[in-house]
N, C-alpha and C positions, 0 to 999 in steps of 0.2 A: 513614168520614167522611172529613170533605174538608178539606183544607189548604189552610190561607189564607195568599196573599203576602204576602210581607215584606217589607223592607231592614234590612239588618243591618250594623253600622259594625263595623272588626277593627282596634285597632293593634297593628302588628308589627314587627321589624326584619328584614332582607333584606341580605345582602353583595351587592354587583353589583360587576362590574370598570365603573370609567370606562373611555371610548375612550384617557384619556393613562396608565394603569396597565396597559393591554392591551399599548400600543406597547412601553410599557418592559421585559415584557415577554419579548415578542420580539423584543427587539432585544438582550436580554443572552442568549439564546441562540443567535442569530446567530454562525458565524464571522468572521474579519478576510474574509473575501473573499466572503463573503453579504453583510457590514455596508457592503461597498464598493462593491457593487451597488445596494445600500439607498437608499444617498448619491445614488449616481447617478440614482437614480431620479428622487427627490426634487428635486435641484437641475435637471434638466429640466422636472420637474411644477408647482414653486414658483418664480417668478421672484424671491422676496424671501428668499432661500436663496442664498447664496453662500461659497466655501471658499476660507480667507486661504491655504491652501498647496497651491497645485495640484500639486506633486513628490508630493505623497501620491497625486494621482490616476493620476500615471503610475506612480507604482510598484506602485499595486494593480491595473492595466491588466496590466503584465508580469506580476502574480502568478497573475492568474486564466488570462493564457496559460501557464502551468506552466514560466516562466524561473526560473534560479537568481537569489534575490534576498539571501541570506544568508549564501549559500554552505556550509550546514549542513543537512544530510540530518535528516529527523524520526527519535529512536531510537524503535522501537517495541515495547512490550513484548510479551510470548508472548500468545498467542491467548485463554485460556483464562482470563484473568485482569481485572481491569478497569484500561484503559486500552489498551486494543489497538483497534488502526486500520489495516485492509487497505485497502490504495490500490485505489479503482475503475478499472477499465480501460474506455474507451470505444472503440467498434468502429464506423465509420459506415460505410454502402454508396451506393455511386454507382450511375448508372444505365448499365447495363454496357453496354459497345460491341459492336458487329459486328466477329466477325474472319473472316477468310480459312473458306471452304469453308459459311459460313452459322452457324459455331459463335458464341456467344455467352459469355463469363465474365464473372467481377467484375472492377471496376475494380482497379488494383494499390492491393493497401494500402500506407497513409503517402504517397502520391503525393497532393500539393497545389498548388493554383494559388499564381504567385508572390503574387496580392495578399492571399492569406488565410492566407500564415504571419504570425506574431506576435512580437513582440519576442524570443521565448524561441527562436526556431529554432533559433540558432544552439546549444544546448545540448546537442542530438541528435546520434546519430551520422551521420558524414556518407553510409553507405551503409546502406541496408537490406537484409535478406535478400530479400526481393522484386525489387530492382533488382539486386543481384548474381547473382543468377541469370538474370536476364533479358539480363544483359549476356552472358553464356555463350550463352545460348542465341541472342542475335543472329548470333552469332560462328560456328555450328553450321548443318554443311551440313544443311539438311533441307528436306520439302516446306514447304508454306503451312500444310497439313493438317495435319502432326504439329506445327508449331509451334504453332498455335493450342490444339491437345491439350496438349500440354507447360506450355503458360501457363496453361493453366485448371486443372493441377493443383498448378503455383506458386500460384496462387490460393487452392490449398486445403490448404496446410501451414501448420501453428499457429506459434506462437512459439517453441518445441523443435525446428521443421524436421520434423516428421511429419505425414503427409500424413494430415490429420483426416477424410477422409471414405474409403469402402470405393470399389471399383473402379465395382461395383455402382451406389451413390449417384451417382456421376461421368456413369455412363453414363445414367443416369435426364436428366441436364441438358444432355444434349447434345442441340439440335434435333433432330426424326424424319429431316427432311431431309438433314441432314449424313450420314446412315448409317452412323455409327460404329459398331465393334462390339465388344466386349467386349476381345478379342486387340489392336486399336487403342489400347486405353486400357493395355495392361500393355507394348508395345512402347513407348508416350510414357514410363511411369514408370519404364522401364529408362534409359531415356536422361537420364532427369532424376535416376536414382538415380548418374551417371556423374558429377553435376557436383560442381563443390568448395561447400561443404565434406565431403568423404566422410562417408556416413551421410543424407546428405537426401534427405527422401519417404520415409522408411523407417515401418511401418507398425507397427513394435514395436519396442522395445530390441533383442529378438534380432536382426532383422532389421538392424537398423542398424549394431551394433557387427559384424555378418556381413559388411557392404557395406567395413566399414572393414578389416578384416582382407582382403578379399578385394585393396581397393587396396594393402594392405602385401605381400602376394604376390605382384603383377604388379609392383614395384619391382626393379629391376636397378642393384646385385646388392641384395637384401631383406635391410630393415634387421634383421631376426629369424634366426634359423636357421627352416628350412621347419619341423621340426618341431611348432616350439612354435606354430605359425599354426595348424596344423593340428589341434593338441590344445585349443588357444584355440578355434577357429571349431567343434568337435562341443561345448565345454562352453557356449559364448552360444547355439548352436543347440538344444539338447538338455538341457542342466542347469543353468539361469541360477538357477533358485529356489537349488538348491544352492549356488552360488557365492556369492549373496547371503546366504545362511549363514554363507559361511565354513565348509563342512563339509567341506574338503579328505581326510579320510581318506575320507569315502565315496566322493568326487567321483573320489579313485583308484581305489576298490574295484572301482564302477561301470565305470568307463572301463578298467581293466586297466590303469594305467598308475601308477607310483610316484609319493610324495609329492613328489618335489625337482622331479619334471617339471609335475602340477598348481600348485606355485608356478612354477615359472618362465612357465606361462601365465597364471597368474592376474596376476604382474607385469605382462605383457603388457597381458592386457584391462584392468587400472588406465591404462594410455597412452591408450586411445579415450576419444571423449568421446561420450557416451550423448545429449546433448542438442544437436546441432550446431548447430541455429538460435541456441542463445544467443551474445552478442556483436554481434550486427546490430543496430542502430537502427532501431524504427519508429514512437516519438512520445519526448516529451521528458520526462524525469525530473521527477520533481515534487516540488518544494520548498514550504516553509512561511516566511512572515515571524513569527518568534514573537511574541506579544502582551504576553508579560513579560520582563526581562532581570534576571537577580537577580548583582548584584554584592556585593563584600566590605567595606563601609565602617565603620573603628574596629570590628573585631575582630567584626561583625555582619553575617549577609546581609542583605541589604536584596532587598525587592521593587520593582521599579519599573516601569511602561508602559511598552512601547515606543514614542520620539516617532515615528517614522517610520510606524506604523501608526492612530493618533491623527487624526483628520481634526479640522481647527478651522473648526468651522462659525461663520458670522455673519449676522446678518440685512442684508440691503441696505439702508443708512439713508435713503438718497435714495427708495427705493419705498414703506418703512416710513415716513417722514414725511409722503410722500403720502395714505398711507392714513390714516391719525393724522386728516390734517387733512379730509379726504373723509366720514368716520366719517357725520356729519350727511345725506349727501345721498340719495337714491335709487340702489339697487345697488349699494351700500358695503359690502353684508353677506357679500358673495362674499371679498372682498379681507381683509377684518376675520378672516374663517375662516383665511382663508390667511393670514395674520399671524397668530396665534394659533397653526395647526399646524407654524409655524416655528419658533415658540419651543418649544414641546411638544419639537419633535425632537431641537431644542440642548438642552435641558435631559435628557432621556433619554438624548443620548450620553452627555451625561457625566456622569449618573449610572450608566449602564453599565460604562465604563472605572473609575469611582472602586472601584465594587462588583467587578471584576478584582481591582484593587489590592488591597481588604482583603482577599480571597481568598487569593490568593495570598501573601500576606507572613503570614497565617495559616498555609497551608501549610510555607510554606519556617520558620518557628518552630518548627514542630511537627519537620520535619524536617532540622534542620539539619544532623543528622549525615551527613546523603546528601550534602551541598552541599562536605562537610571530607573525608569518606573514602567514597563512591560509593555505590551500590547493594545493600555487601556492609552498611552501618548504616542501612540502611533501616527505620522503625518501624512497628508498624500502625497503622493509621487509617482510621477510616469520615467516612462524610462529617455522621452527626450531630454527633461533635465540633466540626469548621470551622462548624457552621449556630450550636452555641451560641458557641463564641469571639465569631464577626461578629453575632450576635444576628440572624438570616436560617433560612428554611425548608429542610430539607434537598433540597426540590424547587429550591429555589433555589439553590440549591451545585452540583446536578447541572445546572440550566442553565450555570453559570460555568464549571463543569468540563469540559464537551463542546467539543471543537472549538476548546479556547485551549491554544498552546503557552509554554513557559516555555526559555530560555536559561540553561544553566548549565553550569558547570564540564567537565560529563561528555558534553555534547549538547544536542539539542532535544527536548524530552519533550512529552508531552501531561500537562495538571494533572493529570488521571485516571491517570496512572502512579502518579501518589503517594499513591494508596488503594492499601488491600489489606489482606486476609484476614490473621488472626492464629493462630499454632500455639503450641501452650501451650510454657512449658519444665521443668527439673523443679524451677528453684528459685523455682515460682508465679507467674514472668512470661509475659510472651507475644513475640513473635519476627515478625516480617511475614514474608509470602510470599517479598516478591517479596526480601528479603536472604537466605530460604532458597535461591532460584534461584539467584542470585549464588552462596551458598557452593556447590551443586552444581556450576556450571558451572565453579568456581575449582578444585575437588578433581577434577574430571575433565580438567579442562586440564593440572594438576600430575601424574596419572597413568601408572603405566610402560604403553605401549603394550603389551606384552609380555605382562602381565598387568592389563586393566584392572579397574576397581572395579566388583562388581555392584552392583545397587539396595538388596541388605541390607547389605552393608558400607559403603557411603554411608550409610545411616542408623543404621550403629552409630559410624560417626566423627562424624555428626550430633550423635548422643546423647553422644557422650565434649565434645562444646563446650557440654552442657545444652540441646539442641532435640531435641524427642521427636517424632520423626516416623518413620510406618509408612513399612515397602517401597514400597506403593502408592502412598503420596503421593510420594517419591521418584520413583518411574516415571511419574505424574502429572508432576512438574514438569519432568522431563527430556526428556518426548515434548514439552512445551510448549515448550522451548529448544529444538525440533529436535536432539537429542544421540542418536544410533542406539542400540541395547542394548547390552549388552555383548559378545557376540558378534561385534558388526558392528563395535566398535571396537579387536576385539583383531587384532593383527598378527605372522603368524609370524616 
């Protein structure tokens, strides 16, 4: 049976996102710095746009360079809960210069041309670990070949001062014509480990602490008894896991020492620095400009847009008038399109900040206890509650609360910090997970160091306050707060 061709007409409805709506959604999810870049690009591309407050441009450029703007670092919540943000680290690689004996190694980390330094360069520490070590190398009497090998090892250190590669891996990086042997690198590493700070260039925590103990033993007179240094050296080199667990009784039995001798060695080890590279600056500390400022007005907490992050865009009236007058002429459609794009951008940016302010005020109203008493008064909150209050979709609330920051009496927090899961109470109510973490931190902060609270005991204390929390939940929150277990918090 043959099918006859034909035409059919159907009516239907389909939701389509207009370019203006797409731009509005995209602007809403941008952070302050990303918005600054978007505006800067628009100002460069569209001559019909201009900015009334050039100081905002300067502030945003400083912020993009990582300078301190508001002087308040971001308060980041626990990694396993909403509101977490870990600052990314960037590392750049430059073309490696050629050194003595044909050796090549990476350009020093943290070195920059004077022309590349941003306005926030003053915020970084004056000397990096790399520069500190190379300064000592410069005054050390060694051959050019050994100097190049030590400098290559310096470039292989991580931020904590440990050697990030094995000697075999470092040997593979050396050019064949240099005729470098493994023993040459071992000698260069020995020289590097003699530099300040003690423990630098170690390949493990045990080696780092052993180097520092050797340095103490060489001081005249030794700052500690020689026997304590020897006992400490044996502990860090052979029984570091037992020391970490604070199992002093087993350490004493294994080393055939008295418990007092083990405690003296432990007190000595506590004075050492397992991260000798920490404290030397390699990059500027990142700070943020809060999008929302919370102030108390007539006994009510009010959220306001930070005027320093709100650019005031406007049309260039001279260009706009010329475009309107030339609409009837050929070729004016391009400029009419630019005029419409400029109007859309101005309107969408204004709408972006209005939406952020509405959502922030709704969050402040729901979490007013936090602004008066701190995290311990945080209540459970989910995106759906705020979406119903401001009559927006949950996905919109998620965009608004991502990478937007609020300045509060207790610090600067991301908006997502104020959202958290709930835990039931014995009265049928609910407690915020953020408030529970704050209670756990408070209980541990007030505990007896010689008899610290176990997770089970903390769960019992929370139950006394009407909060039903399992022991494993307490352990999860404690680990999220980066608080050690009870055995590691106990002091003799």
